[in-house]
C-alpha positions in Angstrom: -66.7 3.9 -43.1 -68.0 7.0 -41.7 -65.7 8.3 -39.7 -68.4 10.4 -37.2 -71.3 9.7 -35.2 -74.3 11.1 -33.4 -74.9 10.9 -29.9 -77.8 8.4 -30.8 -75.5 6.2 -33.0 -73.1 5.8 -30.5 -75.4 5.2 -27.2 -77.3 2.4 -29.9 -73.9 0.6 -30.4 -73.0 0.3 -26.7 -76.7 -0.5 -25.5 -77.7 2.8 -23.3 -79.8 5.7 -24.1 -79.1 9.1 -25.7 -79.3 10.7 -22.4 -76.6 9.2 -20.6 -74.5 9.4 -24.1 -75.2 13.4 -23.9 -74.3 13.6 -20.0 -71.1 11.9 -20.4 -70.2 14.5 -23.3 -71.4 17.3 -21.2 -69.2 16.0 -18.0 -66.3 16.2 -20.8 -65.7 12.1 -20.3 -66.0 12.1 -24.3 -65.5 14.8 -26.6 -68.2 15.9 -29.2 -68.2 19.1 -31.5 -71.0 20.8 -32.9 -72.6 21.3 -36.5 -73.5 24.6 -37.9 -77.2 23.4 -37.0 -76.1 22.8 -33.2 -76.1 19.1 -33.4 -73.4 17.1 -31.7 -71.1 15.0 -33.7 -68.6 12.1 -32.1 -65.5 11.2 -34.2 -64.9 7.8 -34.8 -61.6 7.8 -33.1 -63.1 9.6 -30.2 -66.2 7.1 -30.0 -63.6 4.2 -30.3 -61.4 5.5 -27.4 -64.2 6.0 -25.3 -65.9 2.7 -25.5 -62.3 1.1 -24.6 -61.9 3.0 -21.6 -65.1 2.1 -20.1 -64.7 -1.3 -21.4 -68.3 -1.4 -23.2 -69.5 -4.0 -25.1 -70.9 -3.7 -28.6 -74.2 -4.3 -29.5 -74.3 -2.9 -32.7 -71.1 -2.9 -34.1 -73.0 -2.2 -37.5 -73.0 1.7 -36.3 -69.5 1.6 -36.2 -68.6 0.3 -39.4 -67.6 -3.3 -38.3 -70.9 -4.8 -38.8 -69.3 -8.5 -39.4 -68.4 -8.6 -35.9 -72.4 -9.7 -34.8 -71.7 -12.6 -36.3 -69.2 -13.8 -33.6 -70.5 -15.1 -30.4 -70.5 -13.4 -27.3 -67.5 -12.4 -25.5 -65.4 -13.9 -28.4 -62.0 -11.6 -27.8 -62.2 -13.6 -24.3 -61.4 -17.0 -25.7 -58.9 -19.2 -26.8 -59.7 -19.5 -30.8 -59.2 -16.2 -31.4 -56.0 -16.7 -33.0 -58.0 -19.9 -34.9 -60.8 -17.4 -36.1 -58.5 -15.1 -37.9 -56.0 -17.9 -39.3 -59.5 -19.4 -40.8 -60.5 -15.8 -42.2 -57.7 -15.0 -43.8 -56.8 -18.2 -45.3 -60.0 -18.5 -46.8 -59.7 -14.6 -48.2 -62.6 -13.3 -46.2 -61.9 -9.3 -46.0 -64.9 -8.4 -44.2 -64.4 -11.2 -41.4 -61.0 -10.6 -41.0 -61.1 -6.8 -41.0 -63.9 -7.5 -37.9 -61.6 -9.9 -35.9 -58.6 -7.2 -36.0 -60.9 -3.9 -35.5 -63.2 -6.0 -33.1 -60.1 -6.9 -30.9 -58.8 -3.9 -30.5 -62.3 -2.3 -29.6 -62.5 -4.6 -27.5 -59.4 -3.1 -25.5 -56.5 -5.1 -27.0 -53.6 -3.0 -28.0 -52.3 -3.0 -31.5 -49.4 -4.5 -30.4 -50.9 -7.5 -28.4 -52.8 -7.9 -31.7 -49.7 -8.0 -34.1 -47.7 -10.3 -31.4 -50.5 -12.5 -30.6 -53.3 -14.0 -33.0 -52.4 -12.1 -36.5 -48.4 -13.5 -35.5 -50.0 -17.1 -35.0 -51.9 -17.1 -38.2 -49.7 -15.3 -40.6 -46.8 -18.0 -39.2 -49.6 -20.7 -39.9 -50.2 -19.4 -43.6 -47.0 -19.2 -44.0 -46.1 -22.9 -44.4 -48.6 -23.9 -46.2 -46.5 -23.1 -49.6 -44.6 -26.2 -48.1 -47.8 -28.6 -49.2 -49.2 -26.9 -52.0 -48.2 -24.6 -54.2 -51.2 -22.2 -53.9 -50.1 -22.1 -50.5 -48.0 -18.8 -52.2 -51.4 -17.2 -53.2 -52.9 -17.8 -50.0 -50.0 -16.2 -48.1 -49.8 -13.1 -50.4 -53.6 -12.5 -50.2 -53.6 -12.9 -46.3 -51.2 -10.1 -46.2 -52.8 -7.9 -48.5 -56.1 -8.2 -46.5 -53.8 -7.6 -43.1 -52.4 -4.6 -44.8 -55.6 -3.4 -45.5 -57.2 -3.9 -41.9 -54.0 -2.3 -40.3 -54.3 0.8 -42.5 -58.1 1.0 -41.6 -57.4 0.4 -37.9 -55.8 3.4 -37.8 -59.5 5.6 -38.6 -60.4 4.0 -34.6 -57.1 5.1 -33.0 -56.8 8.4 -32.2 -56.0 11.1 -34.0 -52.2 12.6 -33.7 -51.5 15.6 -31.5 -50.2 18.2 -33.8 -47.5 18.4 -30.8 -46.6 15.3 -30.2 -43.0 13.6 -31.0 -42.4 11.9 -33.9 -41.6 8.6 -34.9 -40.1 7.6 -38.5 -39.0 4.0 -39.8 -39.2 1.5 -43.0 -37.6 -1.1 -43.9 -34.2 -0.8 -45.8 -33.6 -1.2 -49.3 -33.9 -4.9 -50.5 -36.5 -5.6 -48.2 -40.0 -5.5 -50.4 -41.7 -6.7 -46.7 -44.6 -3.7 -46.5 -46.5 -5.4 -43.1 -43.5 -5.4 -40.7 -43.1 -1.8 -40.8 -46.7 -1.2 -40.8 -47.1 -3.0 -37.9 -44.1 -1.2 -36.4 -45.8 2.4 -37.2 -48.9 1.4 -35.8 -47.7 0.5 -32.6 -46.0 3.5 -32.1 -48.8 5.7 -32.9 -50.7 3.7 -30.2 -48.4 5.1 -27.6 -48.6 8.8 -28.4 -46.4 9.1 -31.6 -47.1 10.9 -34.5 -45.6 8.1 -37.1 -44.2 8.7 -40.6 -44.1 5.2 -42.3 -42.0 5.2 -45.0 -42.4 1.6 -46.1 -40.1 -1.0 -47.8 -37.3 -0.5 -49.9 -35.9 2.8 -48.4 -32.5 3.9 -48.5 -31.1 4.7 -45.3 -30.3 8.1 -46.4 -33.6 9.1 -46.9 -34.5 7.6 -43.6 -31.8 10.1 -41.9 -33.1 13.0 -44.1 -37.1 12.0 -43.2 -35.8 11.6 -39.2 -34.4 15.0 -39.3 -37.4 16.8 -41.4 -39.6 15.8 -38.5 -37.3 15.9 -36.0 -38.0 12.7 -35.1 -37.3 11.5 -31.3 -37.3 7.6 -32.3 -36.4 5.8 -35.8 -37.3 2.6 -36.4 -36.1 -0.6 -39.0 -37.5 -3.6 -39.8 -35.7 -6.0 -41.2 -37.3 -9.3 -43.0 -34.7 -9.8 -45.7 -31.0 -8.8 -45.4 -29.1 -9.3 -48.6 -25.7 -8.5 -46.9 -25.5 -8.8 -43.2 -21.7 -6.4 -43.3 -23.8 -3.9 -45.4 -26.7 -4.0 -43.1 -24.7 -3.5 -40.0 -22.9 -0.4 -41.8 -26.3 1.2 -42.6 -27.1 1.1 -39.1 -24.0 2.2 -37.6 -24.0 5.0 -40.0 -27.4 6.1 -39.4 -27.0 6.3 -35.6 -24.4 8.6 -36.0 -26.2 11.1 -37.6 -29.1 10.2 -34.8 -27.3 10.2 -31.8 -26.2 14.2 -32.0 -30.0 15.0 -32.3 -30.8 12.3 -29.0 -33.2 10.5 -31.4 -33.2 6.8 -30.1 -32.7 3.9 -33.0 -34.6 0.8 -32.6 -33.6 -2.2 -35.3 -36.1 -5.7 -35.6 -37.5 -8.2 -37.6 -36.4 -11.9 -38.1 -33.3 -11.3 -40.2 -31.4 -9.8 -37.4 -29.0 -12.6 -36.7 -27.0 -12.9 -33.6 -24.2 -11.4 -35.3 -25.9 -8.6 -36.3 -27.3 -8.0 -33.0 -24.0 -8.2 -31.5 -22.4 -5.5 -34.0 -25.1 -3.1 -33.3 -26.3 -3.9 -29.7 -24.6 -0.4 -28.3 -25.7 1.8 -31.2 -29.6 0.5 -31.5 -32.6 -1.2 -29.2 -32.8 -4.3 -30.3 -36.6 -5.1 -30.4 -37.7 -9.0 -30.6 -41.7 -8.0 -31.6 -44.0 -5.3 -31.3 -44.8 -5.6 -27.6 -41.4 -4.5 -26.7 -41.1 -1.7 -29.9 -44.6 -0.8 -27.2 -42.4 -1.0 -24.0 -39.8 1.1 -25.7 -41.5 3.6 -27.3 -44.2 4.4 -24.3 -41.1 4.6 -21.9 -39.4 7.0 -24.3 -42.6 9.3 -24.7 -42.7 9.1 -20.8 -39.2 10.6 -20.9 -40.4 13.1 -23.3 -43.3 14.3 -21.2 -41.0 14.2 -18.3 -38.5 17.0 -19.9 -41.8 19.1 -20.8 -42.8 19.2 -17.4 -39.5 20.2 -15.9 
């Protein structure tokens, strides 16, 4: 996937004239850089930001590297069958179509949290029950998970670049939890609301998470919990992590399907509990607003 576009390419991708596109650049609505030869180039993530901001319709999605969208009917992202489309592409192992659907929803204006909590969660939940009917369902689920991980990782190229002075968020799944997808979704969700995110992935000791949060001076730390071997040990790790974080005023957010009512009650006064990426985005967005307020004072 090319990470820069010429004004002509971007203009053709949304069906406007090149002169209109250049006016947007000259007016400051669209950022561009000049090559050594004096030609304008627009980063892919800036192009997507602009498309989302003006609500433009893609007429040449191939120019953004998601040409598979051309096979979908007009206004497909507003239809009621988005989750079903994603399910069928993931179940079939169609890498290109699955990627196109996830990326296409983002370009169409959906937030990552809305994609993750909506069609992706619905599709993966359906796929997760296939093994009950046939052993092959395990293969389908693992394949679909890998496709989703690839698509979400590539989604980062379409998102705004991190600001060097932006606040950091660091997170992971703790030791004993091998699931990659939830922490990756949390990472992208927080990047979308303005954090420079550092995803440590699965099977990460809590001390490593604490050390990383201090290294980056993180303002938010997340834990996704899909598997918990011992509730007592998990609670102890969260409490210990909270004690290290609170001295720096760092917010701890915990969520995941393995967080039982007992765990919630035990950590409620130490961590913010999140039942999905939409809630995580709200917590992160609120914290970003608070931090900006502090900077402005």
